[in-house]
C-alpha positions as CSV (number, residue, x, y, z in Angstrom):
1,X,-2.1,-18.3,7.6
2,X,-1.4,-15.7,10.3
3,X,-4.3,-13.7,8.9
4,X,-6.7,-16.7,8.9
5,X,-5.6,-17.9,12.3
6,X,-5.9,-14.4,13.9
7,X,-9.4,-14.0,12.4
8,X,-10.6,-17.4,13.7
9,X,-9.1,-16.6,17.1
10,X,-10.9,-13.2,17.2
11,X,-14.3,-14.9,16.2
12,X,-14.0,-17.4,19.0
13,X,-12.9,-14.9,21.6
14,X,-15.8,-12.5,20.8
15,X,-18.4,-15.2,21.0
16,X,-17.0,-17.1,24.1
17,X,-15.9,-14.1,26.2
18,X,-18.8,-11.7,25.7
19,X,-20.8,-13.4,28.4
20,X,-23.7,-11.3,29.7
21,X,-22.8,-8.6,27.2
22,X,-23.9,-10.8,24.3
23,X,-27.0,-9.4,22.7
24,X,-30.0,-11.5,21.4
25,X,-30.0,-13.0,18.0
26,X,-32.8,-10.7,16.9
27,X,-30.8,-7.6,18.0
28,X,-27.6,-8.9,16.4
29,X,-29.3,-9.3,13.0
30,X,-32.0,-6.7,12.9
31,X,-31.1,-3.8,15.3
32,X,-30.4,-0.6,13.2
33,X,-28.9,2.6,14.6
34,X,-28.4,5.7,12.4
35,X,-25.6,7.8,13.8
36,X,-24.7,9.6,10.5
37,X,-27.0,12.6,10.9
38,X,-28.8,11.7,7.7
39,X,-32.6,11.6,8.3
40,X,-33.2,8.9,5.7
41,X,-32.3,5.5,7.2
42,X,-32.2,3.9,3.7
43,X,-29.5,6.4,2.6
44,X,-27.6,5.9,5.8
45,X,-27.7,2.2,5.2
46,X,-26.3,2.6,1.7
47,X,-23.5,4.9,3.0
48,X,-22.5,2.1,5.4
49,X,-21.2,0.2,2.4
50,X,-18.5,2.8,1.9
51,X,-16.6,2.2,5.1
52,X,-15.4,-1.4,4.4
53,X,-14.9,-0.9,0.6
54,X,-11.2,-0.1,1.0
55,X,-10.7,-3.5,2.4
56,X,-12.5,-5.1,-0.5
57,X,-9.7,-4.4,-2.9
58,X,-6.6,-6.2,-4.1
59,X,-8.4,-8.7,-6.2
60,X,-5.9,-8.0,-9.0
61,X,-2.9,-8.9,-6.9
62,X,-2.7,-12.4,-8.4
63,X,-2.8,-10.9,-11.9
64,X,0.1,-8.5,-11.3
65,X,2.4,-11.2,-10.2
66,X,1.2,-13.7,-12.8
67,X,4.4,-13.3,-14.9
68,X,6.2,-15.0,-12.0
69,X,3.6,-17.8,-11.8
70,X,3.5,-21.2,-13.7
71,X,0.3,-21.7,-15.6
72,X,-0.8,-18.1,-14.9
73,X,-3.7,-18.1,-17.3
74,X,-5.6,-20.5,-15.1
75,X,-3.8,-20.2,-11.7
76,X,-4.3,-16.4,-11.4
77,X,-8.2,-16.4,-11.7
78,X,-8.5,-19.4,-9.5
79,X,-6.3,-17.7,-6.9
80,X,-8.6,-14.6,-7.0
81,X,-11.7,-16.7,-6.5
82,X,-10.3,-18.7,-3.6
83,X,-8.9,-15.5,-1.9
84,X,-12.2,-13.6,-2.3
85,X,-14.3,-16.6,-1.2
86,X,-12.2,-17.3,1.9
87,X,-11.9,-13.7,3.1
88,X,-15.5,-12.9,2.4
89,X,-16.6,-16.0,4.4
90,X,-14.3,-15.3,7.4
91,X,-15.1,-11.6,7.3
92,X,-18.8,-12.2,7.4
93,X,-18.5,-14.5,10.4
94,X,-16.3,-12.0,12.2
95,X,-18.8,-9.3,11.7
96,X,-21.6,-11.5,13.0
97,X,-19.5,-12.3,16.1
98,X,-18.8,-8.6,16.6
99,X,-22.6,-7.9,16.3
100,X,-23.3,-10.4,19.1
101,X,-20.6,-8.9,21.3
102,X,-21.7,-5.2,20.8
103,X,-24.0,-4.1,23.5
104,X,-24.1,-0.5,22.3
105,X,-23.0,0.9,18.9
106,X,-23.1,4.5,20.2
107,X,-20.7,3.7,23.0
108,X,-18.3,2.1,20.6
109,X,-18.4,5.1,18.3
110,X,-17.7,7.5,21.2
111,X,-14.6,5.7,22.3
112,X,-11.4,7.6,22.9
113,X,-9.4,4.8,21.1
114,X,-8.4,5.3,17.4
115,X,-10.6,2.4,16.3
116,X,-14.0,1.3,17.7
117,X,-13.0,-2.4,17.1
118,X,-10.2,-1.9,19.6
119,X,-12.8,-0.7,22.2
120,X,-14.9,-3.8,21.5
121,X,-11.9,-6.1,22.1
122,X,-11.1,-4.1,25.3
123,X,-14.7,-4.4,26.6
124,X,-14.9,-8.2,25.8
125,X,-11.4,-9.4,26.5
126,X,-10.0,-6.9,29.0
127,X,-6.7,-5.0,28.6
128,X,-4.4,-8.0,28.4
129,X,-6.7,-9.9,26.0
130,X,-7.1,-6.9,23.8
131,X,-3.4,-6.3,23.6
132,X,-2.7,-10.0,22.8
133,X,-5.2,-10.1,19.9
134,X,-4.2,-6.6,18.7
135,X,-0.5,-7.5,18.5
136,X,-1.4,-10.3,16.0
137,X,-3.6,-7.8,14.1
138,X,-0.6,-5.5,13.8
139,X,1.5,-8.3,12.4
140,X,-1.3,-9.2,9.9
141,X,-1.4,-5.5,8.8
142,X,2.3,-5.4,8.2
143,X,2.3,-8.7,6.3
144,X,-0.6,-7.6,4.2
145,X,1.1,-4.3,3.6
146,X,4.2,-6.1,2.4
147,X,2.2,-8.2,0.0
148,X,0.5,-5.1,-1.4
149,X,3.9,-3.5,-1.7
150,X,5.0,-6.4,-3.9
151,X,1.8,-6.1,-5.9
152,X,2.2,-2.3,-6.4
153,X,5.9,-2.6,-7.4
154,X,4.9,-5.0,-10.2
155,X,2.4,-2.4,-11.4
156,X,5.0,0.3,-11.4
157,X,7.4,-2.0,-13.2
158,X,4.8,-2.8,-15.9
159,X,4.1,0.8,-16.5
160,X,7.8,1.7,-16.5
161,X,8.5,-1.2,-18.9
162,X,6.1,0.6,-21.3
163,X,7.8,3.9,-20.7
164,X,4.6,5.3,-19.2
165,X,6.1,6.8,-16.0
166,X,8.5,9.7,-15.4
167,X,11.9,8.1,-14.9
168,X,10.9,4.8,-16.4
169,X,14.4,3.8,-17.2
170,X,15.1,3.7,-13.4
171,X,12.0,1.9,-12.3
172,X,12.1,-0.8,-14.9
173,X,15.6,-1.9,-14.0
174,X,15.9,-5.5,-12.8
175,X,18.3,-6.4,-10.1
176,X,20.9,-8.8,-11.6
177,X,21.1,-10.9,-8.5
178,X,17.4,-11.2,-7.5
179,X,15.9,-10.7,-10.9
180,X,13.3,-8.5,-9.4
181,X,12.4,-4.8,-9.9
182,X,14.1,-3.6,-6.7
183,X,14.0,0.1,-7.8
184,X,10.3,-0.1,-8.3
185,X,9.9,-1.8,-4.9
186,X,11.8,1.1,-3.2
187,X,9.7,3.7,-5.0
188,X,6.5,2.0,-3.7
189,X,7.9,1.8,-0.2
190,X,8.9,5.5,-0.1
191,X,5.5,6.6,-1.5
192,X,3.7,4.3,1.0
193,X,5.7,5.9,3.8
194,X,4.7,9.4,2.7
195,X,1.0,8.4,2.5
196,X,1.4,6.8,5.9
197,X,2.0,10.2,7.3
198,X,-1.5,11.1,6.4
199,X,-2.6,8.7,9.2
200,X,-2.2,11.6,11.6
201,X,-5.2,13.2,9.9
202,X,-8.3,10.9,9.8
203,X,-9.9,13.1,7.1
204,X,-6.9,13.1,4.8
205,X,-6.4,9.3,5.3
206,X,-10.1,8.6,4.7
207,X,-10.2,10.8,1.5
208,X,-7.0,9.1,0.2
209,X,-8.5,5.7,0.8
210,X,-11.8,6.7,-0.9
211,X,-9.9,8.0,-3.9
212,X,-7.8,4.9,-4.1
213,X,-10.8,2.6,-4.0
214,X,-12.5,4.6,-6.8
215,X,-9.4,4.3,-8.9
216,X,-9.0,0.6,-8.2
217,X,-12.6,-0.3,-8.9
218,X,-12.5,1.8,-12.1
219,X,-9.5,-0.2,-13.3
220,X,-11.4,-3.4,-12.3
221,X,-14.6,-2.6,-14.1
222,X,-13.2,-1.2,-17.4
223,X,-12.1,-4.5,-18.9
224,X,-15.3,-6.1,-17.7
225,X,-17.4,-3.4,-19.4
226,X,-15.4,-3.8,-22.6
227,X,-15.8,-7.6,-22.4
228,X,-19.6,-7.4,-22.2
229,X,-20.0,-4.7,-24.9
230,X,-17.6,-4.3,-27.8
231,X,-15.3,-7.2,-26.9
232,X,-17.8,-10.0,-26.9
233,X,-16.8,-11.2,-30.4
234,X,-13.1,-10.0,-30.3
235,X,-11.6,-11.7,-27.3
236,X,-10.6,-15.4,-27.4
237,X,-11.7,-17.7,-24.6
238,X,-8.9,-18.6,-22.3
239,X,-8.3,-21.7,-20.3
240,X,-10.4,-20.2,-17.5
241,X,-13.9,-19.0,-18.4
242,X,-17.2,-18.2,-16.7
243,X,-19.0,-19.6,-19.7
244,X,-22.5,-18.3,-20.3
245,X,-22.5,-16.7,-16.9
246,X,-20.0,-14.0,-17.9
247,X,-22.7,-11.7,-19.2
248,X,-25.0,-11.5,-16.1
249,X,-22.0,-11.4,-13.8
250,X,-20.4,-8.7,-15.9
251,X,-23.6,-6.6,-15.8
252,X,-24.0,-6.9,-12.1
253,X,-20.3,-6.0,-11.6
254,X,-20.5,-2.9,-13.8
255,X,-23.7,-1.7,-12.2
256,X,-22.4,-2.2,-8.7
257,X,-19.1,-0.4,-9.3
258,X,-20.9,2.6,-10.9
259,X,-23.2,2.7,-7.9
260,X,-20.6,2.4,-5.2
261,X,-18.3,5.0,-6.9
262,X,-21.1,7.6,-6.5
263,X,-21.5,6.7,-2.8
264,X,-17.8,7.0,-2.2
265,X,-17.9,10.6,-3.1
266,X,-20.3,11.5,-0.4
267,X,-19.2,12.6,3.1
268,X,-19.9,10.1,5.9
269,X,-22.1,12.5,7.9
270,X,-24.8,15.0,7.1
271,X,-23.7,18.7,6.8
272,X,-20.0,18.1,7.4
273,X,-17.5,20.7,8.3
274,X,-14.0,21.0,6.9
275,X,-12.7,18.3,9.2
276,X,-15.3,15.8,8.2
277,X,-15.5,16.6,4.5
278,X,-14.8,13.9,1.9
279,X,-12.0,15.2,-0.3
280,X,-11.8,12.1,-2.5
281,X,-13.3,14.0,-5.4
282,X,-10.5,16.7,-5.1
283,X,-7.8,14.0,-5.3
284,X,-9.5,12.3,-8.2
285,X,-9.8,15.5,-10.2
286,X,-6.2,16.4,-9.5
287,X,-5.0,13.0,-10.9
288,X,-7.4,13.3,-13.8
289,X,-6.1,16.8,-14.7
290,X,-2.5,15.7,-14.3
291,X,-3.0,12.7,-16.6
292,X,-5.0,14.7,-19.2
293,X,-2.4,17.5,-19.3
294,X,0.5,15.1,-19.5
295,X,-1.2,13.2,-22.4
296,X,-2.0,16.4,-24.4
297,X,1.4,18.0,-23.8
298,X,3.7,15.1,-24.1
299,X,2.6,11.5,-23.9
300,X,0.5,11.4,-27.0
301,X,3.6,12.2,-29.1
302,X,5.6,9.1,-28.0
303,X,3.4,6.6,-26.1
304,X,2.2,3.9,-28.5
305,X,0.9,1.4,-26.0
306,X,2.3,-1.7,-24.2
307,X,5.7,-2.9,-25.4
308,X,5.7,-6.5,-26.4
309,X,8.1,-8.6,-24.3
310,X,7.5,-11.8,-26.3
311,X,8.3,-11.4,-30.0
312,X,7.0,-14.7,-31.3
313,X,4.5,-17.3,-30.3
314,X,6.5,-20.4,-29.3
315,X,4.6,-22.7,-31.6
316,X,4.7,-20.4,-34.5
317,X,8.4,-19.7,-33.9
318,X,9.2,-23.4,-33.9
319,X,7.2,-24.0,-37.1
320,X,9.1,-21.2,-38.8
321,X,12.4,-22.7,-37.7
322,X,11.4,-26.1,-39.0
323,X,10.3,-24.6,-42.3
324,X,13.7,-22.8,-42.7
325,X,15.5,-26.1,-41.9
326,X,13.5,-27.9,-44.5
327,X,14.3,-25.3,-47.1
328,X,18.0,-25.4,-46.3
329,X,18.0,-29.2,-46.5
330,X,16.3,-29.2,-49.9
331,X,18.7,-26.5,-51.1
332,X,21.7,-28.5,-50.0
333,X,20.4,-31.7,-51.5
334,X,19.8,-29.9,-54.8
335,X,23.4,-28.8,-54.9
């Protein structure tokens, strides 16, 4: 609710307080400025998709904590749809408000502040207004980070439960009091802190974010691709289904991810130097080589896939117990 409230407050503040700085409706929706150095405006427009892509992740959070949710088979996908729909709508309105309040994109990009959005709030709301709204944004960032930490810890726990991580016996331990994977949570927090140090280098942080987005979207699209190809006749329909729309939606999703992954490997500006280069491809190749070598040298000898944590289907198990009881009763009666 803090996130939603802060976003709504920011939208209202930008629209109400921009005053004479507010641009016309035509400029807000049609004005285009190419500050990338690329001569092709179409290509520059496509590269603009890469900047917000790291915020368009986390769809899978509901799935990772589904084991702790009642009726997860239906609740998790509904939660994903509601979250994506709500944040997409609010985000779109926020960007429209920012477009109306932005008199000059070039001036925002040349700001001495770490983020152009901070300069926009400073121009529109003044110093006190900017600090007030930014304090809530900081709180939202910490709350969101904590939620992502819970999500990531469940991913670590799931991999460790399948013995797929170094030191799995430590990371899959459950705290006897909280019944949560506390060790996995601490691992995620420590790694997040180390990655946070990269914030002192905009290039390193941008490259890490780009590589993370590519990894996340690859994990999202892989089951979708299998579902619309070889898995069409193998997977049973669950309590939540897209019906006949699963195929066109799946095709669009796979096509979009393949397209955006290519864009995410390009540098944001034309002819970049070492400081502006996109090193996401280096990070991805390092992870790929590590995983490949680990598989060839060791993992292929012992990793057999996910470990089942439910031995029997409840219905089948009850039927088997009843059959055993019937046999025992008949046997006793015969005696």
